[in-house]
N, C-alpha and C positions, 0 to 999 in steps of 0.2 A: 407273395399273396396268391391264394388260390383263385383261379379264374373258372367260374362255373359255366357249364353249358346249359342254357335255358332253352325252352322250346320255341320252335317256329310254328307258323300256321301250316302244319303238315296234315296229311291224310293217310289212312290205310285203305288199300284195295284188297279185298278178300274174296277168293273164289271158294265158295262153300261146298259142303258135301263130301269132304275128304276126312277119313278117319285119322286119328292121331295115335302114336304109340311111342313108348320109351319111358325114360326116367327124367324127372325134372326136380331141381332143388329150389325150394322157395327162398326168396331174398330175405334179407334182414327186415325186421318189423318197422314199417314206416312210422306208426304212431308212437312206438317206443323210442325210436331214434330221435325224434324231435324233442322229447322230454330229456333224454340223456344228454343230447348236445347242449340244451339250455343249462343243464346242471354244471357244465364246466365253468360257468361264470361264478360258481359258489366258492372256488378255491384258486389260490395262486399256484397250486401244485400242478404237477404233470398228470394228465389224464389220457389214457389210451383206450380207444373204443374199437372193437372188432365187429364185423358183420353189419356195417352200415350199408344200406342200400344206395346204389348209385342212381338216384332219382332226383327230379327237379326240386321238390320241396326240401329234401335234405341238403342238396347242393346250395340252394338259396340261403338256408340257415347257416351253413358253414361260411358262406361268403359274407353274410351279415356279421357273424362273430368276428371274422377277420377284419372287417371294416371298423369294428368297435375296439380293435387292438389286441384281440386274442391271437396268439401265435398258433398257426395251424401247419401241419405237415402230413402229407399222405404217405403212409409207410408201405402200402401195398393195396391190393384189391379189397375194398371194404374196411381197411384198417387205417385209423387216423390218430395223430398225436395232437394234443392241445395244451396250451399253457396261458392262463388268463391272469398274468401277474402285472399287467400294465394296461388297464382299461382306459380308453379315452372317453370320459363322460361328456365332454363337449360335443362329441359326435351325435349324442342324443338330441341335440338342438338343430342338427343340420337337415337340409332338404334331402340329402342322400339317404339319411336314416329314415325319413318319412316315406321316401319312395320304396326303399328296399323292404322296410318293415310292413308296409301296407300291401305288399304283393304276396304275403305269406301268412296264413293263419297261425302257424306254429310260432310266430314271433311274439305272441302274447305271453309265452312261457319264459321269456327273458326277464319279465317284470319282477317275479318273485325273488330270483337271485340278486338282482340289482338292489331291490329294496332292503333285503336283509344284510347285504354286504356293504352297500354304500349309503343307504338311507335316502336315495333318490331313484327315480325311474321315469321313463317316458315310453309312450307307445302310440303309434298311429293306428287307426282302425284297421285291424288285420283283414287280409283277403282270404282266398280259398274257394271252396266249392260254393256254387250258387244253388243252395238247397233249402232256402228259407231262412228265417231268423235263427241266429245262433248267438243268443244273448251271453253276456259275460258277467252277469250279476253275481254268480257264485264266486268267481275270482275276486271281484272288487269288494263284496261284502266280507269275504274272508280276510282280505288285507285290512279293511277297516277295523275288524275285530282285533287285529294285531296292533292297531294304532296308526296305520297309514292314513294320509289324507290325499284326496284326489281333486283334480280340476279337469273338466272336459270342455273343449272348444267344439261346439256343434258345427261351426262353420268349416273348420279344418278336419274334424274327426280325430283330433289329437288329444291324448290323455297325458297329463303330467302328474307325478306322484311324489310325495315327500313323507318323511317320518319325523315329526316334531321330537326334538331331543336326540335324533339320530339313531335310535335303537328301537326295534320292534319289541313288543311285550307279549310273552306267552299268555294264553287264555284258553278257555273252553268254548267251543263253538259247535253249532249244529248247521251243517251245510244245507242250503235250501233245496238242492238236488245232488244226486251222486254223480256229479260231473267229473269226468276223467281229467280234463284240462284244468278245471277249477281246483280239484284236489291236488294235482301235481304242483300247481302254482303256489297254493297255500302251504303245502309241505315244504317246498323249497324256501319260502319266506320264513317259516317257523323254525327251521333247523338251526338258525343262529340268533333267534329271538331270545330275550332274557326270560328265564323261567321255563315252565312246562306248558305245552299246548296239547289239548285233546281235541280231536276232530271226529265228531259223530256224523254218520251218514257219508263217510268217505267212500269214494270209488275204490274198488279192490281188483280191477283188471290186472292180468299178468304184467302189462306194461307199467302200471303204477307200482306193482310189486318190484319190478326191475329197477325203477327209479329209486325206491327206498333202499334197495340193496346196494346200489352204487354210492348213495349218500352215506350209508353205514360204513362202507369200505373207506370212505373219505374221513371217517371219524365221527359221523353223526350218530345220534341216539334216537332211533325210531323203533318203536315196538308196536305189535299188533298188525304187522305186515301181512296182507292177505285177508284181513277182516275189514269191516266197515267202521271200526273204532281204532284210530291211530293215536298213539301217545308219543309226543316229541319233546325230549329234554334238550333245551337249547345249549349249544356249545359256542365257544368264542371264535374258533377257527376250524377250517377243514383242510385236509391234505390231498395228495394225489391218489389215483386209483386206476385199476384196469377193469374193463367191462366188455362183455360180449352180448350183443343184442339177440333176442329170440328170433326164430323164423317167423315170418309174417303169417299170422293165422288167416288173414283175409285172402292172401295168395293161395294158401292151402285150400280154403273153401272154393275159391275161384277155379282152381284146377279140378277139384272134384266135380263141380257143376259142368265144367267144360267136357270132361270125360263122359259124363252121362248124356249130355246133349248131342255129342258127336258119335255116340256108341263106340267109344274108344277105350283101349286098355292103357292105363297110365300108372306109374309108380311115382309117388311123391315122397322124396327122400328127406330124412332128418327133420321131421315136422315137430319134434318135441310134443308128442301125442298127449302127455299128461297135462300140458298147458292149454289144450284146445277146448276144455270144458264141454259144453253141450253140442258143439259144432258137428262132430261125427254123428251124434244121435239124431239131430235134425235132418241131416242128409239121408240117414237110414229111414226116417219116417217119410221122407219124400220118395222112397223106393229104391234108393241107390245102394247097391251092394258094395261094401268096402271092407277091407281086411286090414287089421293092424299086423304089421310084420316088423317086430322090434320097434324101432322109432320111425318106420316108414308106413305109408298108407298105400295099399294096392287097390286100384279100382278096376275090376274086370270089365270087358266089353259087354254091354247089355243091349238087347234088341228093344226092351221096354222096361220102364220102371213105374211102379204103381204107387200112388200116394195113399198112405194110410188114412183111415177115418178115426174119429174119436170112438170111444168104447160104445157110446149110445148110437153110433151110426151117422152122426152129424159130420159135416164137412170139417176137415182139418184147418185150424188157424195157426199160422206161423207169425209170430210177432217179436219185436225187439224189446229188450229190457236191460237194465244195468246188470253187469256181471254179478253172479255167474249165469245170467240169462243170455239169450242169443244176441249177438252183436248186430246193431243196425247196418253196419257196413256190408253184411252178407245177405240182407233181405233182397237186394236187387238181383243177386246171383240166383237165389232160390226162386224168385219170381220168373226170371227168364227160363230157368230150367223146367219150371212147371208148365210152360207152354207146350212142351212135347211129352209131358208125363201122361200116364193113364189115371184119370180122375181129376178132381178139382181141389182147389185150396184157396183160402182167404188169406191174403197178405196184409198185415196190419203194421204200418210204419208209424210208430207213436211219436218219435222224437222230432222229425223234420217234415214240415208241411208241403215241401215242394219236391221231395225226393222220388215220388212215384210218377211225376209228370212225363218221364221218358217213355211210358208205356204206349204213347201214341205212335212211336216209331215201331214198336213191336206189333201193334195192330196193323200198321201199314204193311208189315211183313206177312200178315195172315194169322197172327195170334188171336185167340179168343179171350179177351180180357175186358172186364167191366170195371171201370174206375168209379168206385162207389162215392168217394169223396177224396180230398187231398191226402188222407191217411190210409185208405183201404182200397184194395183191388181184389176182385175175384178172378181167378184164372181157371179156365176150363181147358184141360190138357187135350192135345190132339193125338197123343200116343203115336207120333211119327207117321200117322196115316195121311196127314196133309202137311208136308214140309213147309217151313217158312220160306219165303222167297227173298232174294237179294234186292236191296233198295239202297238209296243214298240217304244218309242221315248225318246228324251232328252230335258229338258227345257233349252233354251238359255238365257232367261232373265225373270224378274218378270212377266211382263204382258203377254208375249207369253206363259209362263209356265201356268198361270191361264187359258188362252184361250185353251191350249191343254187339261187342266183338264176339262173344260166345254165340249169340244168335246168328251172326253172320257166318261163323265157322260151320254151323249146322244147316244153313239155308241152301236152297237150290239157287244156282246162279251166282252173280257177282254183286257184292255190296261195297259201298264206299262210305267210310266214316271220316268226317271232317273234325277239326278241332281236337286232334288226338294228343295235343299237348296236355289236355286234362288227364288222359290215361298215363302219359309219361310222368306226371306228377307223382304217381303212386306205384307204377309198375316198371321195373328195371328191364330195359332192352326186351320188351315183351314180344316184339315181332321176330327178332332173331332167335329167341328161345323157342317160340312156337314153330318156326321153320324147321328147327332141329327135331321137332316132334312130328313133322309131316304136314304142317299147315301151309296153305298157299296164301301167303300174305306179303304184300309189298308196301313199303313206305314211300310216299310221294311228297317231296318237300316243295 
């Protein structure tokens, strides 16, 4: 049985003001990995997955799968073997399942495979980032369209699901929002449903495309991959497959922002540039010079970076939207980078009402930010003329935590970031990797 290492109440101590240099390889994509790992429940065949990031959320899900009866074996760094040929469905009724499942938001994606393969499923209310409401209606409404029934115990926060007749039925549905998690779950449920399923308003992020690709390798019949209209012809069974996760686009964007804030020269290797969508373009609009070199991104050292304005001269707005729009996971990085830019920008976080509340820590560091409301913040860049100052702060979630880390790397003096387990949930060995680039960062357990 795999024994995961989960986070302690650790802290980072960062001495800011040091330039970074060198090459960094982004880890495997966290958001993709959680979907791909859940898909191993679809088949009794052998599944090998490469480039899995060694992070808390991924390790927790592997541990949960092992507890459910999935055979797991680590073949090497980032490479795992799985075989889900003897699932213990009674485990879904246990207190251990409730405890492990509720500590991980990615656990919601085991429900689709369980429903389509076994006709039953259960799920404790999943955990994860504390960034406001993250409703699961898209997932459950999609399952209901396929014929599943649900019960929810508001006292325990526990969902139970069943499929009358034991088999989901293909149907045509329009998702109420282009939710990545919801689309992934419904796709996995539909792949062995009877008949054909069409999903309108489907998410089409690269991670979702990767999920569809591995399912098709298993023998699934999904067409329209990469579009917002998916057609799934149900099959009776699926076999084994091999898969390699994409590099994490959020890490790529984080390193771009880090290079700009610290006036550093960095080369980000093997980024799968064609899968990054608008991400390079948004950073260029923020004034960052970056070059594509094959499948690498080179960020030269810049003494300043100037934010573009709209054509009519008005302040630039950077907002999140479903793919191929800008990912919400990078808005925190763009916001912190803007604090030392030349010019101003309006950050509009549409999806989560609590994700901008970390700006009070940046204000304490000397940033000029006006929090307009829970979804919008205006940042007036200091153009490095007034450096941020080191302070003590606490990481509220993964992306805000890394944004505070970037701010601390650029600041004058020493900063301490508590609750870095949140950062460890999404970033693999970030402190040791940064030290190799020249950062002065220490982990305190």
